[in-house]
N, C-alpha and C positions, 0 to 999 in steps of 0.2 A: 277441155281437159276438165273432169272433174274431180279437184285434189282438196284434200281435207288434211290442214298440216295444225298440228297438237303444240303445244309446248312440252310436252314429256309423254315419257311412253305409256305410263299408264291413262291419259287421257287420250291416247291413241287407241290403246287395247276398249275402252269403254265405248268410244264410238264408236266401233269396228264391232264391237257387240251388240250394242245397239242394233243397228244396221243389220245385222243378220237376222236378230228376232224379229223385225219388223219383215224382212223378206221370207220369213218361214212364216208368219202370222197369214201375210198374202198366196204365198204357194199353195199352203193349206185349205185359204176357202175359197180358194179357182180351181185347183186340181185335185186338194183331200192328199197330198201329202209334200213334203218338202226335199227335194234331193240335193246334197249339199258337198262338194268336192272340196276337200281338204287339201292343204298345203305340208309338208314335211320341213325338215329341218328344226332348228331351234329357234327359231322368230315367234311360232306362232302358239309355243307353247303355253306361255302367261295367257294368252289370249283363251287357249282350251279349258285350262284351271280356270278362268274367268267363268266360263262357259257354265261349268260345272258345278259353280259354287251356288252358294244360298242367295246372293244377288241377282241370279242370271237363269237356275237352271228350272225355275216352275214358266219361263215365260216363252220357249219352247214345248212344243208339242211333240217328245223326242218319240213318242211310240209312232208318229205318223212320218217320220223323218230317216232316211235313207243315207248314207255316208258311201264318201268315193275319195279313191286318192288320185289326186294329177299326176302323180310319179309316184315311182318305188325302185329302191335299189336294186338288184337282181341280185339280193342273198338269200340264205334259208331264213325261216319264218321267224324264227327265236336270235336272228342276229340281232345285237343293240345297233346297228346302223340302219336298220329298217323303220321305212316313216312310221308305218302302222304300232308298230311294239309302242313309242313312244305318246302317240293317242290313246291307245289304249289303256297305257296306265294312268293318265291325267284325264281324259273325259269318257271312253267309252265302260272303263268298271266304275266309275264312280257313278254315272249315271245308268247304268245297268243295261246297257243296250242290247238288245236283241242279235244274236250272232246273223239273222237274215238279215239284220239292216245293214248286215256292217259288208263290204264289198272289196276283200280285200285283193291283193296279185298271188297270185298259186307260182311261187318259184321253183315247184321241183320238176319241171322237166327243162328246156332249152329257154332263151330268152326270148326266141319268135315263137314257142309254143306259152307262154308266161301271158305275150301281147296280144295273140290271137283268144286263147281263153278270156282275158279281160273284157277285150272286145264282145265275145258272144256276150259272156254273162250280162253287160250293161246293154246290150241291143234286147236280149230278153225280157230286163227290167222294164222297157222302154218299149216292149210289146214289138219290137221291130218297128219302130216309128221314129221320127228324125229325133234324135237325141239333143235335148233341152233342158240341161242342169240348171236347176235355179238360182245356184250360188256359188261360183267360183272361187275359192282362196287361191290368191298366188303369194309369194314371195318374191325377192329381187336378189341375185349372188351380187358379187360384187363385179363381177366381170358381165353383168347385164342378161345373166342368163334367166328363166325361169320354167317352172316345172324341171322337166329334165332336157331342154332347150338350149344346149349349150354352144356357145359360138361356134360357127364352122363346121357342125355335124348335119350329117345328110339329111336329118330330121325335119330341119331347118323348109328343106325345098318341098318335104308333104302339102299336098293340094287336099286330102282326103280327109275328112273327120274321121279320126281313126286313134286307137293307140299301136303302137309301135314300139320296137324296141331299139336303142343307140347303145354303138360302143362308144361310150366316151374317153376317149383318150386323156384329157386333163386330168381325168380323177382315175383312171385305168382300171373301168368299172363299165360293164354293161348296166343303162337303166330302162325301165318301162315307163312310156310318157304318154298322156295323151299331147295329140299332136297341135299346134295352134287353131286351124280349123276347124276341129271338134269343142277347143276350150271357145273360140269365138261365137259358138250356137247359144252358148250358155245366154240366159236372160239377164244374170246379174254377176259382174266379174269386179273383184276387189285386189288391191295388191295391198299387202302389209308391210311398212319398209321403215325400217327407224336405225338410228346410229349414222355418225360422221362417216363409218367406212365405207358405208353406201352412198353419201351425196355423190361421188362421182358416175357410179352407176346410175342413179337417178337422173341426173344430168345430162348424161348421154342419151338415157331412154327418150326422154320428155323435153328436152330444149336444144341438144346438141342438132347441129344440120349437117354434121359431117359423117361420114362410115356408112355402113349399109345394115340391113338389117342379119346380116350373115356376121357382123362385129358385135352388132348389139341386141338378141333376139324377141328381147320384150319388149321390142318395137313391131313385133309383128302381132300381138293382141291390139284388137281392135280401139279404138280411141272416142268413140261414141259418147257423148255427153252426159246420158243417161243410163247408157250399159257399165261404162268402165271407171271404177271410184280407186284413189289414190290415197292411200293413207298412212299418214308420214309424222314423222315429230320432225320441229327444228331445225334438228341438227340431219336430217338424211336431206333436206330441201334447202337446205342452207347454198347451194349454187344455183336454184331457181332462180 
């Protein structure tokens, strides 16, 4: 397991931003584009602000970068709960990213339609070949969920690399999410986790031998040394 543990949150963010820059450079050199899957929630906001800052915005060829979301809340386009709205504010708008490079989840229909259309859009971008994202950024909930792979939900049983809708009783909401097999096809995967309130979840996913993937869904993400990296501050890693 590739664990990167830092003293402060700022150190975590800088290390992860640098890693993303290196991944983009390699992807563009090899394949002419960088396909980046973003995480929602509040944790990555500072990372996105950093990538859009003077320190980093010239280190990535944004005109060759395409953006996707690992999951999305099934709410209207302008609902403040949407993951994409926060990212638009702090990353897309400041960098003037073309709309054609941003793959948002269309929630005008049913949850099932939203999942199907998103999967179709992704498949078309990859020209109906195997979907291998260059870099997937993930967070970790205090219940050990990642993307919208929540404990004891039906989507955890999916064996297909796909986009699925799932009703999460815990939050009383439909979510659109990448399945674990789809995430696991990516070339690089990174977890961004910080804060003492996440230490128990980190322990259950990375060290605890009890329980199951149903209880701690982030365990579904493969643990290849060269493929999955964890970026933690000391507080989040305190129980390891």
